[in-house]
N, C-alpha and C positions, 0 to 999 in steps of 0.2 A: 548473643545477637541472633535474631531469627533469620531464616532463609529469605533471599530476595524473591519477591513474588513478581511474576510477569504482569504487565499491564494488559488486561484481557481485551480491551477495545483495540489496542494496537496489535495484539497477537492475531486478531481476526482480519486485520487490514493489510498486514505486511508479512511476507514470507522470506526467509533467508535461503538463497540458492546454494548449490554446491560450490559455485565459484566464489562465494563470500558476499556477493552483491545482495541487496535487499530489494525485492520486487514489490510493486504496488499495482493496484488497478486504477483505472481512470475515474475521475469524479464526473458529476453532471450527467449521469446516464440512467437514473432511477425513475424519475417522474417528469411530467410536463414534456413529453417526448414529441407531441404533435407539432410544436413550433420549431423543432430542431430538424435540420435537413437530414436526408438519408445518408449523405456522405459524412456529415458530422457524427451521426450515431454509429456509423460503421467504423470510423477511426477511434471512437471512444471505447469500442470493444477491446481494443488492444491495450495492454497494460504498459508498464514501463519500470524503470528502476529509480530508486531514491537517489537524490544528488549526494555527492561526497560530503557536502557540508552537513547534511542532516543524518547521514547514515550512522555516525557514531552515537548520536543521541537515541536513535530508534533501536540500535543494537542493544543498548543498555536496558530498554524497557520491554524488549521481546525476549528476554532471557528464557532459555529452554533447558 
């Protein structure tokens, strides 16, 4: 049986923190920014954590 490979797209989007939580960055902040308000763009800079329901699946594909 070969080694499990990590999902390269997911590895670039999610990071596992020392606490065990998986962090993510916000979506909708890459282009078409002129119609978004300054307040909305400022809040999108801040990331967040993956929900508990999704974290087990993401943890499997970002194997390190």
